[in-house]
C-alpha positions as CSV (number, residue, x, y, z in Angstrom):
1,M,-22.2,0.2,13.0
2,K,-19.6,-2.5,13.8
3,A,-16.0,-1.4,13.7
4,I,-12.5,-2.0,15.1
5,S,-11.2,0.7,17.3
6,Y,-8.5,1.4,20.0
7,S,-8.5,4.0,22.8
8,R,-4.8,3.8,23.6
9,Y,-1.5,2.9,21.9
10,G,-0.3,-0.7,22.2
11,G,-0.2,-4.1,20.6
12,P,-3.0,-6.0,18.9
13,E,-4.6,-6.5,22.3
14,V,-5.8,-2.9,22.3
15,L,-8.0,-3.4,19.3
16,E,-11.7,-3.8,20.2
17,Y,-14.6,-5.0,18.0
18,G,-17.9,-3.4,18.7
19,D,-20.4,-0.6,18.0
20,R,-19.3,2.8,16.9
21,P,-21.3,5.8,15.7
22,E,-21.9,5.8,11.9
23,P,-19.7,8.6,10.5
24,K,-21.2,11.9,9.3
25,V,-20.9,12.7,5.6
26,G,-19.3,16.0,4.8
27,P,-20.2,18.0,1.7
28,D,-17.2,16.7,-0.3
29,S,-17.4,13.1,1.0
30,V,-19.4,10.0,0.3
31,L,-20.5,7.3,2.7
32,V,-19.1,4.0,1.6
33,K,-20.5,0.7,2.7
34,V,-17.3,-1.2,3.2
35,R,-16.7,-4.5,1.6
36,A,-13.0,-4.9,2.2
37,A,-10.1,-3.0,3.8
38,A,-6.5,-3.9,3.3
39,V,-3.9,-4.1,6.1
40,N,-0.8,-2.0,5.7
41,P,2.3,-1.8,8.0
42,V,1.3,1.8,8.8
43,D,-1.9,0.5,10.5
44,W,0.0,-1.3,13.3
45,K,2.7,1.4,13.4
46,A,0.0,4.0,14.1
47,R,-1.6,1.7,16.7
48,E,1.7,1.5,18.5
49,G,2.3,5.3,18.4
50,Y,5.2,5.3,15.9
51,I,3.7,8.0,13.7
52,D,2.4,10.1,16.5
53,A,4.7,13.0,15.4
54,L,3.0,13.1,12.0
55,F,-0.7,12.4,12.7
56,E,-2.7,13.5,15.7
57,P,-4.8,10.7,17.1
58,V,-8.4,11.4,18.0
59,F,-9.3,8.5,20.3
60,P,-11.0,6.2,20.0
61,V,-9.3,5.5,16.7
62,I,-10.8,3.4,13.9
63,P,-7.7,2.3,12.0
64,G,-7.2,1.6,8.3
65,W,-6.6,3.7,5.2
66,D,-7.3,1.3,2.3
67,V,-10.9,0.5,1.3
68,S,-13.2,-0.9,-1.3
69,G,-17.0,-0.8,-1.2
70,V,-20.2,0.7,-2.5
71,V,-21.4,4.4,-2.3
72,V,-24.6,4.6,-0.2
73,Q,-24.8,8.4,0.3
74,P,-23.0,11.2,-1.6
75,G,-22.3,14.5,0.2
76,I,-24.3,17.5,-0.9
77,A,-21.5,18.9,-3.1
78,V,-20.5,15.6,-4.7
79,T,-20.9,15.1,-8.4
80,E,-18.3,12.5,-9.0
81,F,-20.1,9.5,-7.5
82,A,-23.7,8.3,-7.1
83,V,-25.5,5.7,-4.9
84,G,-24.5,2.2,-6.0
85,D,-21.1,3.1,-7.4
86,E,-18.4,0.6,-6.6
87,V,-15.2,2.5,-5.4
88,M,-11.8,2.0,-3.9
89,G,-9.8,4.5,-2.0
90,Y,-6.7,5.5,0.0
91,V,-8.8,7.3,2.7
92,R,-6.1,9.2,4.6
93,E,-6.8,12.4,6.4
94,D,-4.3,14.6,8.4
95,F,-5.2,12.8,11.6
96,V,-6.1,9.3,12.6
97,S,-9.5,8.5,13.8
98,R,-12.1,7.7,11.1
99,G,-10.6,4.7,9.4
100,T,-11.7,1.9,7.1
101,F,-11.9,-1.1,9.4
102,A,-15.6,-0.6,9.9
103,E,-18.9,-1.2,8.2
104,Y,-19.0,2.3,6.9
105,V,-16.5,5.0,6.2
106,A,-17.0,8.7,5.1
107,A,-14.5,9.1,2.4
108,P,-13.4,12.4,0.8
109,V,-13.8,12.2,-3.0
110,R,-10.2,13.3,-3.4
111,T,-9.2,9.9,-2.0
112,L,-11.5,7.7,-4.2
113,A,-11.7,6.2,-7.7
114,R,-14.0,3.7,-9.3
115,K,-13.3,0.0,-8.5
116,P,-11.8,-1.8,-11.5
117,L,-14.4,-4.1,-13.0
118,N,-12.1,-7.1,-13.2
119,L,-10.9,-6.9,-9.5
120,S,-12.7,-8.4,-6.6
121,F,-13.5,-6.1,-3.7
122,E,-10.6,-7.8,-1.8
123,Q,-8.2,-7.2,-4.6
124,A,-9.4,-3.6,-5.1
125,A,-8.9,-2.9,-1.4
126,G,-5.2,-3.9,-1.8
127,L,-4.5,-1.5,-4.6
128,P,-4.8,2.1,-3.4
129,L,-2.0,2.7,-0.8
130,A,0.5,0.2,-2.2
131,G,-0.3,1.1,-5.8
132,L,-0.1,4.8,-5.3
133,T,3.2,4.4,-3.3
134,A,4.8,2.4,-6.2
135,Y,3.3,4.8,-8.8
136,Q,4.5,8.0,-7.1
137,V,8.0,6.7,-6.2
138,L,8.7,5.3,-9.7
139,R,7.3,8.3,-11.6
140,G,8.4,11.0,-9.2
141,A,11.5,10.3,-7.1
142,L,13.1,7.7,-9.3
143,K,11.9,8.9,-12.7
144,V,12.0,5.4,-14.2
145,N,12.2,5.2,-17.9
146,S,12.3,2.6,-20.6
147,G,15.7,0.9,-20.7
148,D,16.5,1.6,-17.0
149,T,17.6,-1.2,-14.7
150,V,15.6,-1.0,-11.4
151,L,16.2,-2.7,-8.1
152,V,13.1,-3.3,-6.0
153,H,13.4,-4.5,-2.4
154,A,10.7,-6.9,-1.0
155,A,9.5,-7.5,-4.5
156,A,6.8,-10.0,-3.4
157,G,5.3,-7.6,-0.9
158,G,2.3,-5.3,-1.3
159,V,4.3,-2.2,-2.6
160,G,7.1,-4.2,-4.1
161,S,5.0,-6.4,-6.3
162,L,3.1,-3.4,-7.8
163,A,6.4,-1.6,-8.2
164,V,7.8,-4.5,-10.2
165,Q,4.7,-4.6,-12.5
166,L,4.7,-0.8,-13.0
167,A,8.4,-0.6,-13.7
168,K,8.1,-3.4,-16.3
169,H,5.2,-1.6,-17.9
170,A,7.5,1.5,-18.1
171,G,10.0,-0.6,-20.1
172,A,12.5,-1.1,-17.4
173,R,14.5,-4.2,-16.5
174,V,13.7,-5.1,-12.9
175,I,15.7,-7.0,-10.3
176,G,13.7,-7.9,-7.2
177,T,14.8,-9.0,-3.8
178,A,12.8,-11.7,-2.0
179,S,13.1,-14.8,0.1
180,E,13.7,-17.9,-1.9
181,R,10.2,-19.2,-1.4
182,N,8.9,-16.1,-3.3
183,H,11.4,-16.3,-6.2
184,D,9.0,-18.0,-8.6
185,H,6.3,-15.4,-7.7
186,V,8.7,-12.5,-8.3
187,R,9.7,-14.0,-11.7
188,E,6.0,-14.3,-12.6
189,L,5.6,-10.6,-11.9
190,G,8.4,-9.9,-14.4
191,A,11.6,-9.4,-12.3
192,E,14.8,-11.3,-11.9
193,A,14.9,-12.6,-8.3
194,V,17.7,-12.3,-5.8
195,T,17.8,-13.4,-2.2
196,Y,18.0,-11.1,0.8
197,G,20.8,-11.1,3.3
198,D,24.6,-11.1,3.4
199,G,26.2,-10.7,0.1
200,L,23.1,-9.0,-1.5
201,A,25.1,-6.3,-3.2
202,D,27.4,-8.9,-4.8
203,R,24.4,-10.9,-6.1
204,V,22.9,-7.7,-7.6
205,R,26.2,-6.8,-9.2
206,A,26.4,-10.2,-10.7
207,L,23.2,-9.4,-12.6
208,A,24.0,-5.7,-13.2
209,P,27.8,-5.2,-13.3
210,D,27.5,-1.6,-14.2
211,G,25.0,-0.9,-11.4
212,V,21.3,-0.1,-11.4
213,D,19.8,3.1,-12.6
214,A,17.2,3.3,-9.8
215,A,16.7,1.5,-6.5
216,F,13.4,1.4,-4.6
217,D,13.9,0.5,-0.9
218,T,10.9,-0.7,1.1
219,I,12.8,-2.2,4.0
220,G,15.5,0.2,5.3
221,G,18.6,-0.6,7.4
222,D,21.1,-2.9,5.7
223,A,18.8,-3.3,2.7
224,L,18.9,0.4,2.1
225,K,22.7,0.4,2.4
226,S,22.9,-2.5,-0.1
227,A,20.7,-0.5,-2.6
228,A,23.0,2.5,-2.3
229,E,26.1,0.3,-3.0
230,V,24.8,-1.0,-6.3
231,L,23.8,2.3,-7.8
232,A,25.3,3.2,-11.2
233,P,26.9,6.6,-11.5
234,E,24.1,9.1,-11.4
235,G,21.8,6.4,-10.1
236,R,18.6,7.4,-8.2
237,L,17.7,6.1,-4.8
238,A,14.4,6.3,-2.9
239,S,13.1,4.7,0.3
240,I,9.7,4.6,2.0
241,A,11.1,2.9,5.1
242,D,14.2,4.7,6.3
243,R,15.0,8.4,6.5
244,E,18.7,7.6,6.4
245,V,18.2,7.6,2.6
246,L,18.6,11.3,2.8
247,S,22.2,11.0,4.0
248,L,22.8,8.8,1.0
249,G,21.7,11.4,-1.4
250,G,18.3,9.8,-2.0
251,N,14.6,10.6,-1.5
252,Y,12.5,9.7,1.5
253,C,8.9,9.3,0.2
254,W,5.5,9.3,1.7
255,V,2.5,8.5,-0.4
256,R,-0.3,11.0,-0.9
257,P,-4.0,10.4,-1.8
258,D,-4.5,11.3,-5.5
259,A,-7.8,10.5,-7.2
260,A,-6.5,10.9,-10.7
261,E,-3.5,8.6,-10.1
262,L,-5.7,6.1,-8.4
263,A,-8.0,6.1,-11.4
264,A,-5.0,5.6,-13.7
265,L,-4.0,2.5,-11.6
266,G,-7.5,1.2,-11.9
267,E,-7.3,1.5,-15.7
268,L,-4.0,-0.4,-15.7
269,A,-5.7,-3.1,-13.6
270,E,-8.6,-3.4,-16.0
271,R,-6.1,-3.7,-18.9
272,G,-4.4,-6.5,-17.1
273,V,-1.1,-4.6,-16.8
274,I,-1.1,-4.9,-13.0
275,S,-2.7,-7.3,-10.6
276,V,-3.1,-7.6,-6.8
277,H,-2.3,-10.8,-5.1
278,V,-4.3,-11.3,-1.9
279,D,-2.4,-13.6,0.4
280,R,-5.0,-14.0,3.2
281,T,-8.3,-12.6,4.3
282,F,-9.8,-12.2,7.7
283,P,-13.3,-11.2,8.9
284,L,-13.6,-7.7,10.4
285,E,-13.7,-9.0,14.0
286,Q,-10.3,-10.7,13.5
287,T,-8.5,-7.5,12.5
288,A,-6.1,-7.9,15.4
289,E,-4.9,-11.2,14.0
290,A,-4.6,-9.7,10.5
291,Q,-2.4,-6.9,11.8
292,A,-0.2,-9.3,13.8
293,V,0.3,-11.4,10.6
294,N,1.2,-8.3,8.6
295,A,3.7,-7.2,11.2
296,E,5.6,-10.4,10.8
297,G,6.7,-9.0,7.4
298,R,6.5,-12.2,5.3
299,T,3.3,-11.5,3.4
300,R,3.1,-12.2,-0.3
301,G,1.0,-9.4,-1.7
302,K,-1.7,-8.2,0.6
303,I,-3.7,-9.2,3.7
304,V,-7.3,-8.0,3.6
305,V,-10.1,-7.7,6.1
306,T,-13.6,-8.3,4.8
307,V,-17.0,-7.1,5.9
308,D,-19.8,-9.7,5.5
309,W,-23.1,-8.0,4.5
310,E,-25.0,-11.2,3.9
311,T,-25.5,-12.1,7.5
């Protein structure tokens, strides 16, 4: 099969497009014919060795954790899916090697859910990791309820945009930080938009004088500090980007694969509660460029790599 892989840590130049062995299908996995795979910051961070302490690399590594596609072979113990089922998944294992930037991926059923009927394969590929991150942080660490005021950093990004929609669905008032070019988009998602940078805490306080009940940091650094500054008494703080949140009394969160929660997100998508904005798509052989664009940090929604099965 054709795939993207790398045999050493480094920049986009270490990514190679070429032939790799088709993955074996374990008893609790299914072979998925990949239609699309979303790009996430963790992909290029793994490629550069930044998560080496957490995940053992087995070189050559095929990167990628997000996927949508069609089941072509169920494992011998699988009853959840059949040949022809359209699925999406956050296909993360406890090591990095057998990723989703390939024509096929062997995906454990614990990482998969059915693809929402109303989403394209590109949109469905952008939902699992970002959607589960937002879902788990809002419901778990932040315990967002109706009537809360919630601050979401990078509200136009992949995780942030879904967090805005999910918080609104929970009945919260949402304030979202974004660059000015994305303010209209953030408002369309349901949040009140404020601009990044110096004076951010003052701008948030102007909208929420008593502070926010929950703050969701996706950036770290000064943005995390600003989020802590605008918390109401007993306010909750969580970050997916900066472990310094622990010293501020908040929670540092890492998303876990969860088939039931992913299915719940799929149902919300089918009901029109949440949507996935695909900013750009790249063919599989241009994954290096896709990761480089993602690393710039200015993406609205998701960047997605596609696999063309018609040629």
